[in-house]
C-alpha positions as CSV (number, residue, x, y, z in Angstrom):
1,M,25.8,-10.9,1.2
2,T,26.4,-9.2,-2.1
3,D,23.4,-8.5,-4.3
4,I,23.5,-8.8,-8.1
5,T,21.1,-6.6,-9.9
6,T,20.9,-4.4,-13.0
7,T,21.8,-0.7,-13.6
8,G,21.3,1.8,-16.3
9,T,24.6,2.7,-18.0
10,T,25.4,5.8,-20.0
11,T,23.8,4.2,-23.0
12,G,20.7,3.0,-21.1
13,A,21.6,-0.7,-21.5
14,A,21.2,-3.0,-18.5
15,T,24.4,-4.5,-17.0
16,E,25.1,-6.7,-14.1
17,T,26.9,-5.1,-11.2
18,T,27.8,-6.0,-7.6
19,A,27.6,-3.9,-4.5
20,D,31.3,-3.2,-4.7
21,T,32.0,-2.5,-8.4
22,I,29.9,0.6,-9.2
23,T,30.2,4.0,-7.6
24,G,28.1,7.1,-8.3
25,P,28.5,10.8,-7.8
26,L,27.8,10.5,-4.1
27,D,30.4,7.8,-3.5
28,G,32.0,8.5,-0.1
29,V,28.9,10.2,1.4
30,R,27.2,8.5,4.3
31,V,23.5,9.0,5.0
32,I,21.6,7.9,8.1
33,D,17.9,7.3,7.2
34,L,16.1,7.7,10.5
35,S,12.7,8.1,8.8
36,T,9.5,6.1,8.2
37,V,6.8,5.6,5.6
38,V,7.7,7.1,2.2
39,M,8.9,10.7,2.2
40,G,12.2,10.3,4.1
41,P,13.0,6.7,2.9
42,Y,12.4,7.5,-0.8
43,A,14.7,10.6,-0.5
44,A,17.4,8.4,1.2
45,Q,17.0,5.8,-1.6
46,I,17.5,8.4,-4.3
47,L,20.8,9.4,-2.5
48,G,21.7,5.7,-2.3
49,D,21.0,5.2,-6.0
50,L,23.5,8.0,-6.6
51,G,26.2,6.2,-4.7
52,A,25.8,7.2,-1.1
53,D,26.3,4.7,1.7
54,V,22.8,4.7,3.3
55,I,22.2,3.2,6.7
56,K,18.6,2.8,7.7
57,I,18.0,2.8,11.4
58,E,14.5,1.2,11.7
59,S,11.9,-0.6,13.6
60,P,10.0,-3.5,12.0
61,A,6.8,-1.6,12.9
62,D,7.3,1.0,10.1
63,T,4.1,1.4,8.1
64,V,5.7,0.3,4.8
65,R,6.9,-2.9,6.5
66,V,3.3,-3.9,7.4
67,G,0.9,-5.5,5.0
68,Q,1.1,-7.7,1.9
69,Y,4.3,-9.7,1.5
70,R,5.3,-12.8,-0.5
71,T,7.5,-14.8,1.8
72,T,9.2,-12.6,4.4
73,P,7.4,-10.5,6.9
74,G,8.3,-6.8,6.4
75,M,9.2,-7.2,2.8
76,T,6.2,-5.6,1.3
77,P,5.9,-4.1,-2.2
78,L,6.2,-0.6,-0.8
79,S,9.3,-1.4,1.3
80,L,11.0,-3.0,-1.7
81,N,10.4,0.2,-3.6
82,V,11.8,2.7,-1.1
83,N,14.5,0.7,0.7
84,R,17.0,-0.4,-1.9
85,N,20.7,0.7,-1.8
86,K,20.6,0.7,2.0
87,R,21.9,-1.3,4.9
88,S,19.3,-2.0,7.5
89,V,20.1,-1.7,11.2
90,E,17.4,-2.5,13.8
91,L,17.7,-0.4,17.0
92,N,15.3,0.4,19.7
93,L,15.8,4.1,20.4
94,K,14.0,4.0,23.7
95,N,16.8,1.7,24.9
96,E,19.7,3.8,26.2
97,A,22.4,1.6,25.0
98,E,20.9,1.2,21.5
99,R,20.2,4.9,21.3
100,A,23.9,5.5,22.1
101,Q,24.8,3.2,19.2
102,A,22.5,5.2,16.9
103,L,24.2,8.4,17.9
104,E,27.6,6.9,17.2
105,L,26.4,6.1,13.7
106,I,25.2,9.7,13.3
107,D,28.7,10.8,14.4
108,T,30.2,9.0,11.4
109,S,27.8,10.4,8.9
110,D,27.5,13.3,6.5
111,V,23.7,13.4,6.3
112,L,20.8,12.6,8.6
113,I,17.2,12.4,7.3
114,T,14.4,12.1,9.8
115,N,10.7,12.8,9.9
116,M,10.2,12.3,13.7
117,R,8.1,14.9,15.4
118,P,10.1,17.5,17.3
119,N,9.0,16.3,20.8
120,A,10.2,12.8,20.0
121,L,13.5,14.1,18.8
122,S,13.9,16.1,22.0
123,R,13.1,13.1,24.2
124,L,15.7,11.0,22.4
125,G,18.4,13.7,22.5
126,M,18.4,13.8,18.7
127,T,17.5,17.4,17.8
128,Y,19.8,19.2,15.5
129,E,21.4,21.0,18.4
130,D,22.1,17.7,20.1
131,V,23.8,16.0,17.2
132,A,25.5,19.1,15.7
133,E,27.4,19.5,19.0
134,R,28.9,16.0,18.3
135,N,29.1,16.3,14.5
136,P,29.2,20.0,13.4
137,G,29.6,19.1,9.7
138,L,26.3,17.1,9.7
139,V,23.6,18.0,7.2
140,Y,20.4,17.4,9.2
141,A,17.3,17.2,7.0
142,H,14.1,17.3,9.1
143,A,10.9,16.6,7.2
144,Q,7.5,17.1,8.8
145,G,4.0,18.1,7.9
146,F,4.1,21.7,9.0
147,R,6.6,24.4,9.7
148,S,8.3,24.4,13.1
149,D,7.3,28.0,13.8
150,S,3.6,27.4,13.1
151,D,0.9,26.5,15.5
152,R,0.4,23.2,13.6
153,V,4.0,22.0,14.2
154,G,3.0,19.0,16.2
155,D,0.0,17.9,14.1
156,A,0.0,14.5,12.4
157,A,0.4,14.8,8.6
158,Y,-0.6,12.3,6.0
159,D,-0.7,12.8,2.2
160,E,-4.4,13.4,2.2
161,T,-4.1,16.1,4.9
162,V,-1.3,17.8,3.0
163,Q,-3.3,17.6,-0.3
164,A,-6.1,19.5,1.6
165,S,-3.8,22.0,3.3
166,S,-1.9,22.8,0.2
167,G,-5.0,23.6,-2.0
168,L,-4.7,20.5,-4.2
169,V,-8.1,19.3,-3.1
170,D,-9.6,22.7,-4.0
171,I,-7.9,22.4,-7.5
172,A,-9.5,19.0,-8.0
173,N,-12.9,20.2,-6.7
174,R,-13.0,23.1,-9.1
175,A,-11.7,21.1,-12.1
176,L,-13.7,17.9,-11.5
177,G,-16.6,18.9,-9.4
178,E,-15.5,16.5,-6.6
179,P,-13.1,17.2,-3.7
180,V,-11.1,14.1,-4.4
181,Y,-7.6,13.3,-3.3
182,L,-5.2,12.7,-6.2
183,P,-4.7,8.9,-6.4
184,T,-1.0,9.1,-5.7
185,I,1.0,10.2,-2.6
186,L,2.1,13.4,-4.4
187,G,2.9,15.3,-1.2
188,D,5.2,12.6,0.1
189,K,7.1,12.1,-3.2
190,V,7.4,15.8,-4.1
191,S,8.8,16.3,-0.6
192,S,11.2,13.4,-1.1
193,L,12.6,15.1,-4.2
194,T,12.8,18.4,-2.2
195,I,14.7,16.7,0.6
196,A,17.2,15.2,-2.0
197,Y,18.0,18.4,-3.8
198,S,18.2,20.3,-0.5
199,V,20.6,17.8,1.0
200,L,22.8,18.0,-2.1
201,A,22.9,21.9,-1.9
202,A,23.8,21.7,1.8
203,L,26.6,19.2,1.0
204,V,28.1,21.6,-1.5
205,H,28.0,24.4,1.1
206,R,29.6,22.0,3.7
207,D,32.3,21.1,1.3
208,K,33.2,24.8,0.7
209,T,33.0,25.8,4.4
210,G,33.1,22.7,6.6
211,Q,29.8,23.9,8.1
212,G,26.8,21.6,8.4
213,Q,23.3,22.9,8.9
214,R,19.7,22.0,9.6
215,I,17.3,21.8,6.7
216,E,13.6,22.0,7.4
217,I,11.3,20.5,4.7
218,P,7.6,21.0,5.7
219,M,5.4,18.9,3.4
220,T,2.5,21.4,3.3
221,D,4.8,24.4,2.4
222,T,6.5,22.3,-0.2
223,L,3.2,21.3,-1.9
224,I,1.8,24.9,-1.7
225,A,4.9,26.2,-3.5
226,F,4.5,23.3,-6.0
227,N,0.8,24.0,-6.7
228,L,1.1,27.7,-7.0
229,V,3.7,27.7,-9.9
230,E,0.9,27.7,-12.4
231,H,-2.2,27.9,-10.3
232,L,-1.5,31.3,-8.6
233,S,-2.4,32.6,-12.1
234,G,-4.3,35.9,-11.9
235,H,-3.4,36.3,-8.2
236,V,0.2,36.8,-9.2
237,Y,-0.8,40.5,-9.5
238,E,-1.7,42.8,-6.7
239,P,-4.5,43.8,-7.0
240,T,-5.6,40.5,-8.5
241,Q,-6.4,40.3,-12.2
242,G,-8.5,37.1,-12.5
243,S,-8.9,33.9,-10.6
244,T,-6.5,31.4,-9.3
245,G,-6.2,28.2,-11.3
246,F,-4.4,27.5,-14.6
247,P,-7.2,27.8,-17.2
248,L,-6.3,24.9,-19.5
249,S,-5.9,22.3,-16.7
250,M,-9.0,23.5,-14.9
251,T,-11.5,22.7,-17.7
252,K,-13.6,19.6,-17.3
253,G,-12.6,18.5,-20.7
254,H,-8.9,18.3,-19.7
255,R,-8.6,14.6,-19.8
256,A,-7.5,11.7,-22.0
257,V,-9.8,10.6,-24.8
258,R,-11.2,7.3,-26.0
259,T,-9.9,6.2,-29.4
260,K,-11.5,3.5,-31.4
261,D,-9.6,0.9,-29.3
262,G,-8.2,2.5,-26.2
263,L,-7.2,5.6,-24.4
264,A,-4.8,8.4,-25.4
265,C,-3.7,11.8,-24.6
266,V,-4.2,14.0,-27.6
267,I,-3.5,17.7,-27.1
268,P,-3.8,19.9,-30.2
269,Y,-1.9,23.0,-29.1
270,N,-2.2,25.6,-31.8
271,P,-4.6,26.3,-34.6
272,R,-2.7,24.2,-37.2
273,N,-2.7,21.2,-34.8
274,F,-6.5,21.5,-34.4
275,R,-7.1,21.7,-38.2
276,D,-4.9,18.7,-38.9
277,F,-6.6,16.8,-36.1
278,F,-10.1,17.5,-37.3
279,A,-9.1,16.7,-40.9
280,A,-7.6,13.3,-39.9
281,A,-10.9,12.6,-38.0
282,G,-12.8,13.1,-41.2
283,R,-14.4,16.4,-40.0
284,P,-13.4,19.1,-42.6
285,D,-16.3,21.2,-41.3
286,L,-14.5,21.5,-38.0
287,A,-11.2,22.2,-39.7
288,A,-12.8,25.2,-41.2
289,D,-14.2,26.4,-37.8
290,P,-13.2,30.1,-37.1
291,R,-12.0,29.1,-33.6
292,V,-9.1,27.1,-35.0
293,N,-8.3,29.5,-37.9
294,G,-6.9,32.5,-36.0
295,E,-3.4,33.2,-34.8
296,A,-3.9,31.4,-31.5
297,I,-6.5,29.5,-29.6
298,D,-8.7,31.7,-27.3
299,G,-8.6,30.4,-23.7
300,A,-12.4,30.8,-23.6
301,D,-12.7,28.1,-26.3
302,H,-10.6,25.5,-24.5
303,E,-13.6,23.6,-23.0
304,A,-15.7,23.5,-26.1
305,L,-12.8,22.4,-28.3
306,A,-11.9,19.7,-25.7
307,E,-15.4,18.3,-26.2
308,L,-14.9,18.2,-29.9
309,I,-11.6,16.4,-29.5
310,D,-13.5,13.9,-27.3
311,Q,-16.1,13.4,-30.0
312,C,-13.6,13.0,-32.8
313,A,-11.0,10.7,-31.2
314,P,-13.0,7.4,-31.7
315,A,-12.6,7.9,-35.5
316,L,-9.2,6.2,-35.4
317,T,-7.3,3.6,-33.4
318,T,-4.6,4.6,-30.9
319,A,-2.0,3.4,-33.3
320,Q,-3.5,5.5,-36.2
321,W,-3.6,8.6,-34.0
322,T,0.0,8.0,-33.0
323,E,1.0,8.0,-36.7
324,V,-1.2,11.1,-37.5
325,C,0.0,13.1,-34.6
326,S,3.7,12.2,-35.2
327,K,3.3,13.3,-38.8
328,H,1.7,16.7,-37.9
329,S,3.6,17.4,-34.6
330,I,0.5,17.2,-32.5
331,P,1.3,16.4,-28.8
332,M,0.0,12.8,-28.2
333,A,0.8,9.8,-26.1
334,P,-1.0,6.5,-25.6
335,V,-2.1,6.0,-22.0
336,L,0.2,3.6,-20.2
337,E,-1.7,0.9,-18.4
338,L,0.2,0.2,-15.2
339,D,-0.8,-3.5,-15.3
340,R,1.1,-3.8,-18.6
341,A,3.9,-1.3,-17.9
342,H,6.5,-4.1,-18.0
343,E,5.5,-4.9,-21.5
344,D,5.7,-1.3,-22.8
345,E,8.5,-0.8,-25.3
346,Y,9.6,2.6,-23.9
347,V,9.6,1.3,-20.3
348,R,11.4,-1.9,-21.2
349,D,14.1,-0.3,-23.4
350,G,14.8,2.3,-20.7
351,H,15.1,-0.3,-18.0
352,L,12.5,1.5,-16.0
353,L,11.2,-1.9,-14.8
354,D,13.6,-4.8,-14.7
355,T,13.1,-8.3,-13.3
356,V,15.8,-9.2,-10.8
357,E,16.5,-12.0,-8.3
358,H,16.0,-10.9,-4.7
359,P,17.9,-12.9,-2.0
360,T,14.7,-13.6,0.0
361,E,11.8,-12.6,-2.3
362,G,12.8,-14.4,-5.5
363,S,12.0,-12.8,-8.8
364,I,10.7,-9.2,-8.4
365,R,10.4,-6.2,-10.6
366,T,12.4,-3.1,-9.5
367,V,11.9,0.4,-10.7
368,G,14.9,1.8,-12.6
369,I,16.9,5.0,-12.0
370,P,15.3,7.7,-14.3
371,V,18.3,10.0,-14.6
372,R,21.5,9.4,-16.6
373,F,25.0,10.6,-15.7
374,S,27.6,10.4,-18.5
375,A,30.5,10.1,-16.1
376,T,29.2,8.8,-12.8
377,P,26.0,6.7,-13.4
378,G,23.8,5.7,-10.5
379,S,23.4,2.0,-9.8
380,I,21.3,-0.5,-7.8
381,R,23.9,-2.1,-5.7
382,R,21.7,-3.6,-3.0
383,L,18.0,-4.6,-3.2
384,A,15.9,-3.8,-0.2
385,R,17.1,-5.6,3.0
386,V,15.2,-7.7,5.5
387,P,14.7,-5.5,8.6
388,G,17.9,-5.6,10.7
389,Q,19.8,-7.7,8.2
390,D,23.0,-5.5,8.5
391,T,22.8,-4.7,12.3
392,A,25.8,-6.8,13.3
393,D,28.0,-5.7,10.3
394,V,27.3,-2.0,10.7
395,L,27.7,-2.0,14.5
396,G,30.9,-4.1,14.1
397,E,32.3,-1.3,11.9
398,L,31.8,1.1,14.8
399,A,34.0,-1.1,17.0
400,T,36.9,-0.9,14.5
401,R,36.8,2.9,14.0
């Protein structure tokens, strides 16, 4: 079955394409997706969007396959969002014959992505050492919660535990006064991006030398490194010169504001921005405030000034603030309401959400490819498959090799 869908071109327009007419920069690369939930599957989907032939070896018990669905069991919203541009092969790895078929598929591949725990990989004979002996050029990306040389290597890891282990919950607690988890699976998705760029780097090395390698992507380490870019702050120095935490984003006033008719991000950045903002809000007294008439904004004043922004924002509508901020180069953006994202002009014109016809699920919205290549654009060649839909075809290819 060939899927018809839409793809971003070099100009950003949507065009119809089939599974066989569009190739991307990873055309000719085969990826085995032996992973579950979001981290590994999303990384494999990104590689598929860029042209790789991705074969997902899966069980219908995968977490993303369980839950809400419209017509077909296993075709949940989350599975539709992380399993496009893949062929689905259903194999029981505990069965010796089917495990042998999985290993044959790995033998034909350039990349393997897995998030199985080390003990499970050992039992299945699918450690890096096991498969590299058969396929020495393989790029083997192993994602897990914690480093293999740590005493937590076998611990279960979920996004919430990673947010805690990486310091993200501490950042939220200090900024908001509550030890909340960020309401998005940040650890999973940042790790997905890390898997993708690490695999690409290893493929470049493999193409130069013929040598494959094992890549280890620990979620906790990845998110610690991600968080500390700005939040290491005064602890960059030894001895320390101030606290951790990026001052601007740690203030309680660091939030979107309420305009006369909605929500917006309004971030005056320099003294001139503040003066223009206060003048537009009808507060010339604040425009004359000494705190916004120096050469720069003092970090100690961020929280107090944020409160004044909050007080002044209801003076104008979101549309009026958009006009004012554009005129005066004040950083500003209306808050995108996810329930109405498909109606948003920027989202619609960039094909970041397109309505397509899925072979089993009917009309669905699919998330677009956010990057643009001038010569080798990515494409959505296959929408997410029903579990096991391609088993016969893919295993049949093995018989003809």
